[in-house]
C-alpha positions as protocol buffer text, in pm:
chain_id: "A"
residue {
  index: 1
  type: UNK
  ca { x: 1245 y: -2098 z: 690 }
}
residue {
  index: 2
  type: UNK
  ca { x: 1267 y: -2115 z: 310 }
}
residue {
  index: 3
  type: UNK
  ca { x: 956 y: -1970 z: 144 }
}
residue {
  index: 4
  type: UNK
  ca { x: 837 y: -2018 z: -213 }
}
residue {
  index: 5
  type: UNK
  ca { x: 693 y: -1669 z: -253 }
}
residue {
  index: 6
  type: UNK
  ca { x: 611 y: -1720 z: -621 }
}
residue {
  index: 7
  type: UNK
  ca { x: 370 y: -2000 z: -529 }
}
residue {
  index: 8
  type: UNK
  ca { x: 139 y: -1737 z: -378 }
}
residue {
  index: 9
  type: UNK
  ca { x: 226 y: -1427 z: -582 }
}
residue {
  index: 10
  type: UNK
  ca { x: 180 y: -1594 z: -921 }
}
residue {
  index: 11
  type: UNK
  ca { x: -90 y: -1842 z: -824 }
}
residue {
  index: 12
  type: UNK
  ca { x: -333 y: -1911 z: -1109 }
}
residue {
  index: 13
  type: UNK
  ca { x: -574 y: -2109 z: -894 }
}
residue {
  index: 14
  type: UNK
  ca { x: -643 y: -1959 z: -554 }
}
residue {
  index: 15
  type: UNK
  ca { x: -617 y: -1581 z: -527 }
}
residue {
  index: 16
  type: UNK
  ca { x: -447 y: -1537 z: -188 }
}
residue {
  index: 17
  type: UNK
  ca { x: -469 y: -1265 z: 72 }
}
residue {
  index: 18
  type: UNK
  ca { x: -284 y: -1257 z: 405 }
}
residue {
  index: 19
  type: UNK
  ca { x: -565 y: -1237 z: 658 }
}
residue {
  index: 20
  type: UNK
  ca { x: -574 y: -1211 z: 1036 }
}
residue {
  index: 21
  type: UNK
  ca { x: -905 y: -1187 z: 1221 }
}
residue {
  index: 22
  type: UNK
  ca { x: -919 y: -1363 z: 1557 }
}
residue {
  index: 23
  type: UNK
  ca { x: -726 y: -1577 z: 1804 }
}
residue {
  index: 24
  type: UNK
  ca { x: -741 y: -1952 z: 1864 }
}
residue {
  index: 25
  type: UNK
  ca { x: -1066 y: -1907 z: 2057 }
}
residue {
  index: 26
  type: UNK
  ca { x: -1232 y: -1704 z: 1779 }
}
residue {
  index: 27
  type: UNK
  ca { x: -1199 y: -1405 z: 2010 }
}
residue {
  index: 28
  type: UNK
  ca { x: -1023 y: -1071 z: 1973 }
}
residue {
  index: 29
  type: UNK
  ca { x: -805 y: -1090 z: 2282 }
}
residue {
  index: 30
  type: UNK
  ca { x: -706 y: -1319 z: 2564 }
}
residue {
  index: 31
  type: UNK
  ca { x: -548 y: -1607 z: 2375 }
}
residue {
  index: 32
  type: UNK
  ca { x: -200 y: -1751 z: 2400 }
}
residue {
  index: 33
  type: UNK
  ca { x: 83 y: -1569 z: 2223 }
}
residue {
  index: 34
  type: UNK
  ca { x: 165 y: -1709 z: 1880 }
}
residue {
  index: 35
  type: UNK
  ca { x: -56 y: -1879 z: 1622 }
}
residue {
  index: 36
  type: UNK
  ca { x: -204 y: -2181 z: 1797 }
}
residue {
  index: 37
  type: UNK
  ca { x: -415 y: -2305 z: 1507 }
}
residue {
  index: 38
  type: UNK
  ca { x: -231 y: -2190 z: 1195 }
}
residue {
  index: 39
  type: UNK
  ca { x: -531 y: -1970 z: 1111 }
}
residue {
  index: 40
  type: UNK
  ca { x: -477 y: -1666 z: 1335 }
}
residue {
  index: 41
  type: UNK
  ca { x: -275 y: -1511 z: 1050 }
}
residue {
  index: 42
  type: UNK
  ca { x: -306 y: -1715 z: 734 }
}
residue {
  index: 43
  type: UNK
  ca { x: -300 y: -1715 z: 356 }
}
residue {
  index: 44
  type: UNK
  ca { x: -655 y: -1770 z: 237 }
}
residue {
  index: 45
  type: UNK
  ca { x: -865 y: -1720 z: -73 }
}
residue {
  index: 46
  type: UNK
  ca { x: -992 y: -1368 z: -146 }
}
residue {
  index: 47
  type: UNK
  ca { x: -1334 y: -1307 z: 7 }
}
residue {
  index: 48
  type: UNK
  ca { x: -1580 y: -1019 z: 12 }
}
residue {
  index: 49
  type: UNK
  ca { x: -1569 y: -855 z: 356 }
}
residue {
  index: 50
  type: UNK
  ca { x: -1704 y: -629 z: 186 }
}
residue {
  index: 51
  type: UNK
  ca { x: -1402 y: -409 z: 117 }
}
residue {
  index: 52
  type: UNK
  ca { x: -1456 y: -33 z: 93 }
}
residue {
  index: 53
  type: UNK
  ca { x: -1116 y: 83 z: -35 }
}
residue {
  index: 54
  type: UNK
  ca { x: -789 y: -54 z: -174 }
}
residue {
  index: 55
  type: UNK
  ca { x: -463 y: 118 z: -77 }
}
residue {
  index: 56
  type: UNK
  ca { x: -182 y: 82 z: -333 }
}
residue {
  index: 57
  type: UNK
  ca { x: 184 y: 186 z: -310 }
}
residue {
  index: 58
  type: UNK
  ca { x: 291 y: 316 z: -654 }
}
residue {
  index: 59
  type: UNK
  ca { x: 643 y: 164 z: -658 }
}
residue {
  index: 60
  type: UNK
  ca { x: 590 y: -202 z: -742 }
}
residue {
  index: 61
  type: UNK
  ca { x: 928 y: -309 z: -603 }
}
residue {
  index: 62
  type: UNK
  ca { x: 818 y: -180 z: -261 }
}
residue {
  index: 63
  type: UNK
  ca { x: 473 y: -334 z: -306 }
}
residue {
  index: 64
  type: UNK
  ca { x: 637 y: -669 z: -379 }
}
residue {
  index: 65
  type: UNK
  ca { x: 828 y: -641 z: -53 }
}
residue {
  index: 66
  type: UNK
  ca { x: 500 y: -575 z: 132 }
}
residue {
  index: 67
  type: UNK
  ca { x: 352 y: -887 z: -27 }
}
residue {
  index: 68
  type: UNK
  ca { x: 651 y: -1101 z: 66 }
}
residue {
  index: 69
  type: UNK
  ca { x: 651 y: -973 z: 424 }
}
residue {
  index: 70
  type: UNK
  ca { x: 279 y: -1055 z: 445 }
}
residue {
  index: 71
  type: UNK
  ca { x: 336 y: -1408 z: 318 }
}
residue {
  index: 72
  type: UNK
  ca { x: 625 y: -1470 z: 556 }
}
residue {
  index: 73
  type: UNK
  ca { x: 426 y: -1341 z: 854 }
}
residue {
  index: 74
  type: UNK
  ca { x: 122 y: -1553 z: 770 }
}
residue {
  index: 75
  type: UNK
  ca { x: 338 y: -1866 z: 747 }
}
residue {
  index: 76
  type: UNK
  ca { x: 520 y: -1813 z: 1078 }
}
residue {
  index: 77
  type: UNK
  ca { x: 321 y: -1967 z: 1362 }
}
residue {
  index: 78
  type: UNK
  ca { x: 515 y: -1764 z: 1618 }
}
residue {
  index: 79
  type: UNK
  ca { x: 290 y: -1473 z: 1516 }
}
residue {
  index: 80
  type: UNK
  ca { x: -68 y: -1477 z: 1643 }
}
residue {
  index: 81
  type: UNK
  ca { x: -366 y: -1250 z: 1700 }
}
residue {
  index: 82
  type: UNK
  ca { x: -452 y: -1046 z: 2008 }
}
residue {
  index: 83
  type: UNK
  ca { x: -575 y: -689 z: 2005 }
}
residue {
  index: 84
  type: UNK
  ca { x: -446 y: -638 z: 2358 }
}
residue {
  index: 85
  type: UNK
  ca { x: -89 y: -724 z: 2251 }
}
residue {
  index: 86
  type: UNK
  ca { x: -105 y: -585 z: 1896 }
}
residue {
  index: 87
  type: UNK
  ca { x: 230 y: -404 z: 1917 }
}
residue {
  index: 88
  type: UNK
  ca { x: 441 y: -706 z: 2007 }
}
residue {
  index: 89
  type: UNK
  ca { x: 466 y: -826 z: 1645 }
}
residue {
  index: 90
  type: UNK
  ca { x: 625 y: -496 z: 1544 }
}
residue {
  index: 91
  type: UNK
  ca { x: 871 y: -523 z: 1832 }
}
residue {
  index: 92
  type: UNK
  ca { x: 978 y: -871 z: 1723 }
}
residue {
  index: 93
  type: UNK
  ca { x: 980 y: -777 z: 1353 }
}
residue {
  index: 94
  type: UNK
  ca { x: 1218 y: -491 z: 1420 }
}
residue {
  index: 95
  type: UNK
  ca { x: 1439 y: -715 z: 1635 }
}
residue {
  index: 96
  type: UNK
  ca { x: 1448 y: -974 z: 1353 }
}
residue {
  index: 97
  type: UNK
  ca { x: 1584 y: -726 z: 1099 }
}
residue {
  index: 98
  type: UNK
  ca { x: 1240 y: -679 z: 939 }
}
residue {
  index: 99
  type: UNK
  ca { x: 1217 y: -1044 z: 832 }
}
residue {
  index: 100
  type: UNK
  ca { x: 903 y: -1214 z: 972 }
}
residue {
  index: 101
  type: UNK
  ca { x: 1041 y: -1559 z: 894 }
}
residue {
  index: 102
  type: UNK
  ca { x: 1319 y: -1503 z: 1148 }
}
residue {
  index: 103
  type: UNK
  ca { x: 1089 y: -1427 z: 1442 }
}
residue {
  index: 104
  type: UNK
  ca { x: 1131 y: -1700 z: 1705 }
}
residue {
  index: 105
  type: UNK
  ca { x: 962 y: -1533 z: 2005 }
}
residue {
  index: 106
  type: UNK
  ca { x: 585 y: -1573 z: 2025 }
}
residue {
  index: 107
  type: UNK
  ca { x: 414 y: -1240 z: 1959 }
}
residue {
  index: 108
  type: UNK
  ca { x: 79 y: -1093 z: 1861 }
}
residue {
  index: 109
  type: UNK
  ca { x: -82 y: -848 z: 1622 }
}
residue {
  index: 110
  type: UNK
  ca { x: -426 y: -764 z: 1494 }
}
residue {
  index: 111
  type: UNK
  ca { x: -536 y: -712 z: 1134 }
}
residue {
  index: 112
  type: UNK
  ca { x: -438 y: -344 z: 1104 }
}
residue {
  index: 113
  type: UNK
  ca { x: -134 y: -350 z: 1331 }
}
residue {
  index: 114
  type: UNK
  ca { x: 7 y: -643 z: 1134 }
}
residue {
  index: 115
  type: UNK
  ca { x: -48 y: -473 z: 799 }
}
residue {
  index: 116
  type: UNK
  ca { x: 96 y: -146 z: 931 }
}
residue {
  index: 117
  type: UNK
  ca { x: 401 y: -321 z: 1074 }
}
residue {
  index: 118
  type: UNK
  ca { x: 481 y: -487 z: 742 }
}
residue {
  index: 119
  type: UNK
  ca { x: 446 y: -158 z: 553 }
}
residue {
  index: 120
  type: UNK
  ca { x: 675 y: 6 z: 811 }
}
residue {
  index: 121
  type: UNK
  ca { x: 926 y: -275 z: 759 }
}
residue {
  index: 122
  type: UNK
  ca { x: 915 y: -222 z: 380 }
}
residue {
  index: 123
  type: UNK
  ca { x: 992 y: 143 z: 449 }
}
residue {
  index: 124
  type: UNK
  ca { x: 1302 y: 47 z: 644 }
}
residue {
  index: 125
  type: UNK
  ca { x: 1414 y: -204 z: 382 }
}
residue {
  index: 126
  type: UNK
  ca { x: 1375 y: 50 z: 100 }
}
residue {
  index: 127
  type: UNK
  ca { x: 1476 y: 362 z: 293 }
}
residue {
  index: 128
  type: UNK
  ca { x: 1137 y: 540 z: 263 }
}
residue {
  index: 129
  type: UNK
  ca { x: 1085 y: 769 z: 561 }
}
residue {
  index: 130
  type: UNK
  ca { x: 710 y: 820 z: 504 }
}
residue {
  index: 131
  type: UNK
  ca { x: 653 y: 446 z: 547 }
}
residue {
  index: 132
  type: UNK
  ca { x: 891 y: 415 z: 840 }
}
residue {
  index: 133
  type: UNK
  ca { x: 689 y: 679 z: 1024 }
}
residue {
  index: 134
  type: UNK
  ca { x: 346 y: 517 z: 977 }
}
residue {
  index: 135
  type: UNK
  ca { x: 158 y: 458 z: 1302 }
}
residue {
  index: 136
  type: UNK
  ca { x: 25 y: 113 z: 1383 }
}
residue {
  index: 137
  type: UNK
  ca { x: -312 y: 205 z: 1241 }
}
residue {
  index: 138
  type: UNK
  ca { x: -667 y: 104 z: 1324 }
}
residue {
  index: 139
  type: UNK
  ca { x: -931 y: 35 z: 1063 }
}
residue {
  index: 140
  type: UNK
  ca { x: -1071 y: 382 z: 1135 }
}
residue {
  index: 141
  type: UNK
  ca { x: -758 y: 582 z: 1053 }
}
residue {
  index: 142
  type: UNK
  ca { x: -575 y: 352 z: 810 }
}
residue {
  index: 143
  type: UNK
  ca { x: -713 y: 513 z: 494 }
}
residue {
  index: 144
  type: UNK
  ca { x: -611 y: 864 z: 602 }
}
residue {
  index: 145
  type: UNK
  ca { x: -269 y: 765 z: 736 }
}
residue {
  index: 146
  type: UNK
  ca { x: -177 y: 550 z: 435 }
}
residue {
  index: 147
  type: UNK
  ca { x: -294 y: 817 z: 191 }
}
residue {
  index: 148
  type: UNK
  ca { x: -87 y: 1078 z: 376 }
}
residue {
  index: 149
  type: UNK
  ca { x: 217 y: 852 z: 341 }
}
residue {
  index: 150
  type: UNK
  ca { x: 169 y: 829 z: -37 }
}
residue {
  index: 151
  type: UNK
  ca { x: -60 y: 532 z: -101 }
}
residue {
  index: 152
  type: UNK
  ca { x: -304 y: 558 z: -389 }
}
residue {
  index: 153
  type: UNK
  ca { x: -668 y: 528 z: -279 }
}
residue {
  index: 154
  type: UNK
  ca { x: -875 y: 306 z: -512 }
}
residue {
  index: 155
  type: UNK
  ca { x: -1251 y: 281 z: -476 }
}
residue {
  index: 156
  type: UNK
  ca { x: -1373 y: 165 z: -819 }
}
residue {
  index: 157
  type: UNK
  ca { x: -1584 y: -150 z: -800 }
}
residue {
  index: 158
  type: UNK
  ca { x: -1334 y: -352 z: -1007 }
}
residue {
  index: 159
  type: UNK
  ca { x: -1087 y: -332 z: -717 }
}
residue {
  index: 160
  type: UNK
  ca { x: -1340 y: -408 z: -443 }
}
residue {
  index: 161
  type: UNK
  ca { x: -1542 y: -698 z: -581 }
}
residue {
  index: 162
  type: UNK
  ca { x: -1273 y: -952 z: -667 }
}
residue {
  index: 163
  type: UNK
  ca { x: -902 y: -1015 z: -687 }
}
residue {
  index: 164
  type: UNK
  ca { x: -867 y: -994 z: -1066 }
}
residue {
  index: 165
  type: UNK
  ca { x: -752 y: -628 z: -1068 }
}
residue {
  index: 166
  type: UNK
  ca { x: -535 y: -638 z: -754 }
}
residue {
  index: 167
  type: UNK
  ca { x: -156 y: -624 z: -744 }
}
residue {
  index: 168
  type: UNK
  ca { x: 70 y: -789 z: -486 }
}
residue {
  index: 169
  type: UNK
  ca { x: 110 y: -558 z: -188 }
}
residue {
  index: 170
  type: UNK
  ca { x: -231 y: -392 z: -223 }
}
residue {
  index: 171
  type: UNK
  ca { x: -402 y: -335 z: 111 }
}
residue {
  index: 172
  type: UNK
  ca { x: -768 y: -431 z: 141 }
}
residue {
  index: 173
  type: UNK
  ca { x: -963 y: -222 z: 389 }
}
residue {
  index: 174
  type: UNK
  ca { x: -1316 y: -249 z: 523 }
}
residue {
  index: 175
  type: UNK
  ca { x: -1323 y: 80 z: 708 }
}
residue {
  index: 176
  type: UNK
  ca { x: -1397 y: 63 z: 1081 }
}
residue {
  index: 177
  type: UNK
  ca { x: -1387 y: -318 z: 1067 }
}
residue {
  index: 178
  type: UNK
  ca { x: -1098 y: -503 z: 902 }
}
residue {
  index: 179
  type: UNK
  ca { x: -785 y: -499 z: 685 }
}
residue {
  index: 180
  type: UNK
  ca { x: -579 y: -757 z: 497 }
}
residue {
  index: 181
  type: UNK
  ca { x: -296 y: -766 z: 244 }
}
residue {
  index: 182
  type: UNK
  ca { x: -334 y: -891 z: -111 }
}
residue {
  index: 183
  type: UNK
  ca { x: -45 y: -1114 z: -221 }
}
residue {
  index: 184
  type: UNK
  ca { x: -153 y: -1264 z: -555 }
}
residue {
  index: 185
  type: UNK
  ca { x: -122 y: -1094 z: -894 }
}
residue {
  index: 186
  type: UNK
  ca { x: -470 y: -1042 z: -1038 }
}
residue {
  index: 187
  type: UNK
  ca { x: -557 y: -1229 z: -1357 }
}
residue {
  index: 188
  type: UNK
  ca { x: -657 y: -911 z: -1544 }
}
residue {
  index: 189
  type: UNK
  ca { x: -352 y: -702 z: -1454 }
}
residue {
  index: 190
  type: UNK
  ca { x: -63 y: -938 z: -1521 }
}
residue {
  index: 191
  type: UNK
  ca { x: 61 y: -711 z: -1799 }
}
residue {
  index: 192
  type: UNK
  ca { x: 78 y: -421 z: -1549 }
}
residue {
  index: 193
  type: UNK
  ca { x: 313 y: -596 z: -1305 }
}
residue {
  index: 194
  type: UNK
  ca { x: 678 y: -495 z: -1356 }
}
residue {
  index: 195
  type: UNK
  ca { x: 838 y: -480 z: -1008 }
}
residue {
  index: 196
  type: UNK
  ca { x: 1191 y: -480 z: -1155 }
}
residue {
  index: 197
  type: UNK
  ca { x: 1125 y: -173 z: -1369 }
}
residue {
  index: 198
  type: UNK
  ca { x: 1172 y: 191 z: -1268 }
}
residue {
  index: 199
  type: UNK
  ca { x: 887 y: 322 z: -1052 }
}
residue {
  index: 200
  type: UNK
  ca { x: 588 y: 442 z: -1252 }
}
residue {
  index: 201
  type: UNK
  ca { x: 323 y: 685 z: -1133 }
}
residue {
  index: 202
  type: UNK
  ca { x: -29 y: 546 z: -1089 }
}
residue {
  index: 203
  type: UNK
  ca { x: -279 y: 623 z: -1361 }
}
residue {
  index: 204
  type: UNK
  ca { x: -564 y: 842 z: -1239 }
}
residue {
  index: 205
  type: UNK
  ca { x: -900 y: 670 z: -1239 }
}
residue {
  index: 206
  type: UNK
  ca { x: -1109 y: 783 z: -1537 }
}
residue {
  index: 207
  type: UNK
  ca { x: -1390 y: 1029 z: -1486 }
}
residue {
  index: 208
  type: UNK
  ca { x: -1656 y: 1063 z: -1754 }
}
residue {
  index: 209
  type: UNK
  ca { x: -1717 y: 1429 z: -1673 }
}
residue {
  index: 210
  type: UNK
  ca { x: -1352 y: 1536 z: -1660 }
}
residue {
  index: 211
  type: UNK
  ca { x: -1324 y: 1882 z: -1820 }
}
residue {
  index: 212
  type: UNK
  ca { x: -1050 y: 2008 z: -2046 }
}
residue {
  index: 213
  type: UNK
  ca { x: -739 y: 2044 z: -1833 }
}
residue {
  index: 214
  type: UNK
  ca { x: -708 y: 2375 z: -1647 }
}
residue {
  index: 215
  type: UNK
  ca { x: -370 y: 2505 z: -1538 }
}
residue {
  index: 216
  type: UNK
  ca { x: -154 y: 2515 z: -1228 }
}
residue {
  index: 217
  type: UNK
  ca { x: 38 y: 2828 z: -1142 }
}
residue {
  index: 218
  type: UNK
  ca { x: 382 y: 2780 z: -990 }
}
residue {
  index: 219
  type: UNK
  ca { x: 468 y: 2969 z: -675 }
}
residue {
  index: 220
  type: UNK
  ca { x: 835 y: 2878 z: -699 }
}
residue {
  index: 221
  type: UNK
  ca { x: 1087 y: 2679 z: -900 }
}
residue {
  index: 222
  type: UNK
  ca { x: 1024 y: 2305 z: -858 }
}
residue {
  index: 223
  type: UNK
  ca { x: 1125 y: 1969 z: -999 }
}
residue {
  index: 224
  type: UNK
  ca { x: 868 y: 1783 z: -1208 }
}
residue {
  index: 225
  type: UNK
  ca { x: 909 y: 1416 z: -1120 }
}
residue {
  index: 226
  type: UNK
  ca { x: 815 y: 1080 z: -1271 }
}
residue {
  index: 227
  type: UNK
  ca { x: 601 y: 992 z: -970 }
}
residue {
  index: 228
  type: UNK
  ca { x: 420 y: 1167 z: -684 }
}
residue {
  index: 229
  type: UNK
  ca { x: 712 y: 1214 z: -443 }
}
residue {
  index: 230
  type: UNK
  ca { x: 1069 y: 1332 z: -404 }
}
residue {
  index: 231
  type: UNK
  ca { x: 1196 y: 975 z: -432 }
}
residue {
  index: 232
  type: UNK
  ca { x: 1109 y: 966 z: -804 }
}
residue {
  index: 233
  type: UNK
  ca { x: 1355 y: 1085 z: -1074 }
}
residue {
  index: 234
  type: UNK
  ca { x: 1332 y: 1446 z: -1188 }
}
residue {
  index: 235
  type: UNK
  ca { x: 1214 y: 1521 z: -1542 }
}
residue {
  index: 236
  type: UNK
  ca { x: 1341 y: 1877 z: -1519 }
}
residue {
  index: 237
  type: UNK
  ca { x: 1276 y: 2200 z: -1332 }
}
residue {
  index: 238
  type: UNK
  ca { x: 965 y: 2408 z: -1391 }
}
residue {
  index: 239
  type: UNK
  ca { x: 1027 y: 2774 z: -1321 }
}
residue {
  index: 240
  type: UNK
  ca { x: 806 y: 3004 z: -1124 }
}
residue {
  index: 241
  type: UNK
  ca { x: 699 y: 3178 z: -1443 }
}
residue {
  index: 242
  type: UNK
  ca { x: 565 y: 2853 z: -1594 }
}
residue {
  index: 243
  type: UNK
  ca { x: 196 y: 2777 z: -1626 }
}
residue {
  index: 244
  type: UNK
  ca { x: 140 y: 2403 z: -1663 }
}
residue {
  index: 245
  type: UNK
  ca { x: -160 y: 2205 z: -1780 }
}
residue {
  index: 246
  type: UNK
  ca { x: -320 y: 2022 z: -1486 }
}
residue {
  index: 247
  type: UNK
  ca { x: -476 y: 1685 z: -1568 }
}
residue {
  index: 248
  type: UNK
  ca { x: -747 y: 1706 z: -1302 }
}
residue {
  index: 249
  type: UNK
  ca { x: -581 y: 1468 z: -1056 }
}
residue {
  index: 250
  type: UNK
  ca { x: -428 y: 1533 z: -716 }
}
residue {
  index: 251
  type: UNK
  ca { x: -245 y: 1247 z: -543 }
}
residue {
  index: 252
  type: UNK
  ca { x: -338 y: 1190 z: -175 }
}
residue {
  index: 253
  type: UNK
  ca { x: -11 y: 1351 z: -60 }
}
residue {
  index: 254
  type: UNK
  ca { x: -89 y: 1673 z: -252 }
}
residue {
  index: 255
  type: UNK
  ca { x: 121 y: 1618 z: -564 }
}
residue {
  index: 256
  type: UNK
  ca { x: -38 y: 1738 z: -889 }
}
residue {
  index: 257
  type: UNK
  ca { x: -43 y: 1552 z: -1223 }
}
residue {
  index: 258
  type: UNK
  ca { x: 70 y: 1797 z: -1496 }
}
residue {
  index: 259
  type: UNK
  ca { x: 193 y: 1819 z: -1854 }
}
residue {
  index: 260
  type: UNK
  ca { x: 560 y: 1914 z: -1883 }
}
residue {
  index: 261
  type: UNK
  ca { x: 774 y: 1925 z: -2199 }
}
residue {
  index: 262
  type: UNK
  ca { x: 526 y: 1704 z: -2384 }
}
residue {
  index: 263
  type: UNK
  ca { x: 517 y: 1441 z: -2108 }
}
residue {
  index: 264
  type: UNK
  ca { x: 309 y: 1369 z: -1799 }
}
residue {
  index: 265
  type: UNK
  ca { x: 476 y: 1433 z: -1464 }
}
residue {
  index: 266
  type: UNK
  ca { x: 414 y: 1524 z: -1103 }
}
residue {
  index: 267
  type: UNK
  ca { x: 482 y: 1845 z: -910 }
}
residue {
  index: 268
  type: UNK
  ca { x: 453 y: 1909 z: -538 }
}
residue {
  index: 269
  type: UNK
  ca { x: 141 y: 2095 z: -429 }
}
residue {
  index: 270
  type: UNK
  ca { x: 370 y: 2317 z: -224 }
}
residue {
  index: 271
  type: UNK
  ca { x: 467 y: 2492 z: -547 }
}
residue {
  index: 272
  type: UNK
  ca { x: 158 y: 2448 z: -765 }
}
residue {
  index: 273
  type: UNK
  ca { x: -180 y: 2613 z: -723 }
}
residue {
  index: 274
  type: UNK
  ca { x: -470 y: 2507 z: -944 }
}
residue {
  index: 275
  type: UNK
  ca { x: -596 y: 2803 z: -1146 }
}
residue {
  index: 276
  type: UNK
  ca { x: -972 y: 2822 z: -1113 }
}
residue {
  index: 277
  type: UNK
  ca { x: -1065 y: 3044 z: -1409 }
}
residue {
  index: 278
  type: UNK
  ca { x: -878 y: 3007 z: -1736 }
}
């Protein structure tokens, strides 16, 4: 199945999300395997669930893969919705070499299991163990599990009230109720989308009352990296005797945003303790 991914990713008309919410009977379980109507998992215009949080992977190349997997899954009518059989999509996705377009056996997912399966698949395709090990989440634990894996948690209203600030691969979550995957590049962030470039760390959300940066004290020698994880390139090694400016931001996986050699970098919280009184 040949797919024109750019039609959805760079759409300037409809802002698409990959959405799955019920079976062919508008129920949550009991339907026939596969997508009987074309709407069990579909590409549809952004809508206000309302969403309570956006989960964003910082490496845009990986995020692009998540978006493409979401598009391919939504377009394959072998994949339907059924909470009682929510793991069968992952089983078929793994058997198909992590390509939803190649699934030929009817299978089922639900909104969070489908999103989780695609993120897992992106982890296998890019060799990222934290994503490979994600559980097939529910809407109750998705925020915590995705943050633990390294997703940025975004709660500013600009991310939740429209698609204009969303990037392909962002995960939309209405906690305890629903999840979907954003696939279209937002109109206001087109200049921020560079999936072919080297991974860049996310910018911390601004805080009006942010104080002057305190320090972190190093408990051991550690690499300062370009992003919040070991997969990012090293900027150099900070020694145990160093005392680094801390920019008031801790990534969900515990990495700290610091100043190092005149640049901004990230250091694992295993080796950096925020100094309270300076």
